[in-house]
C-alpha positions in Angstrom: 84.7 61.6 51.4 83.6 57.4 52.4 80.2 56.6 51.6 77.6 56.3 54.7 74.3 54.6 54.4 71.2 53.8 57.1 70.8 51.0 58.8 70.1 48.0 56.9 66.0 47.9 58.2 65.8 51.5 57.4 67.4 52.0 54.1 64.9 50.2 51.9 62.5 52.8 53.5 64.2 56.0 53.2 65.3 55.1 49.3 62.0 54.3 48.5 60.9 58.4 50.2 63.9 59.5 48.5 62.8 58.3 45.3 59.3 60.1 45.9 61.1 62.9 46.9 62.7 63.4 43.7 59.2 62.5 41.6 57.8 65.4 43.9 60.4 67.9 43.6 59.7 71.8 44.9 60.1 74.3 41.8 62.7 75.4 44.4 64.7 72.0 44.4 63.9 71.7 40.5 65.6 75.1 39.7 68.9 74.6 41.8 68.9 70.9 40.7 69.1 72.3 36.8 71.8 74.3 38.1 73.4 71.7 39.6 73.3 68.8 36.8 74.3 71.4 34.7 77.8 71.1 36.0 79.4 74.3 36.0 81.8 73.4 38.6 82.9 70.1 37.3 81.4 68.8 40.6 79.0 65.9 40.4 76.0 66.0 42.8 73.3 63.7 43.6 69.5 64.6 44.9 67.4 63.0 47.3 70.2 61.1 48.8 70.2 58.9 51.7 73.2 60.0 53.7 73.1 57.6 57.3 69.4 58.1 58.6 68.7 61.1 56.5 67.5 62.0 53.1 69.0 65.2 51.6 68.0 67.4 49.4 71.3 67.4 47.2 74.9 66.3 48.3 78.8 66.4 46.2 79.5 63.3 48.1 83.6 63.7 46.8 83.7 67.2 48.3 81.4 66.4 51.2 79.0 69.2 50.7 75.4 69.2 51.2 72.6 71.7 50.1 69.8 71.6 51.6 66.6 73.8 50.5 64.4 74.5 52.9 60.5 75.3 52.8 58.9 77.9 55.1 57.8 75.2 57.5 61.7 75.0 58.7 60.5 78.5 60.3 58.9 76.1 62.9 60.8 76.4 65.7 60.6 72.4 66.6 61.4 72.3 63.1 64.9 74.6 63.3 65.9 72.1 66.6 65.4 69.3 64.1 67.3 70.5 61.5 70.4 71.9 63.7 70.2 68.3 65.7 70.1 66.7 61.7 73.3 69.4 60.8 75.1 68.4 63.5 75.3 64.7 62.8 76.0 65.3 58.6 78.8 67.5 60.2 79.9 64.5 62.6 80.2 62.3 59.3 81.8 64.7 57.7 79.9 67.0 55.8 79.0 70.5 55.3 76.0 71.7 54.9 74.5 74.8 53.6 71.0 75.8 53.9 69.2 78.3 51.4 65.6 78.9 51.4 62.9 78.7 48.5 62.9 82.0 48.1 66.7 82.2 48.0 66.7 80.3 45.2 64.1 81.4 43.6 64.2 85.2 43.7 68.5 85.5 44.5 69.8 82.3 42.5 72.7 84.4 41.7 73.5 84.6 45.8 72.8 80.8 46.2 75.2 80.7 42.9 78.4 82.5 44.3 77.6 81.0 48.0 78.1 77.1 46.3 81.0 78.4 44.2 82.7 80.0 47.1 82.9 76.6 48.9 84.7 75.3 46.4 87.3 77.9 46.2 
């Protein structure tokens, strides 16, 4: 998977914003990050990573998997439309996007892990 970066005029801003996102992760993002960084699948993940003009929650650049953990505001119709457009752009760049809600990560982590593991089978 080739490495895609943002336009030079936006990359610095996105990189700084990603750094802030890492410092201020949600509880659900921290729970999933603890699992992913322990590397039980033998797959390296990055968190709050810039791809194109987007910052994704987690990505395995080697396998092309993007994982997003969505809070409650993602149920807003406008946000759902924005998320769909973002997902389409990421797929055009060669990535596969998996989405989980905060509640799924916090209350049914086994399901989330199963879905991630199934991607690699």
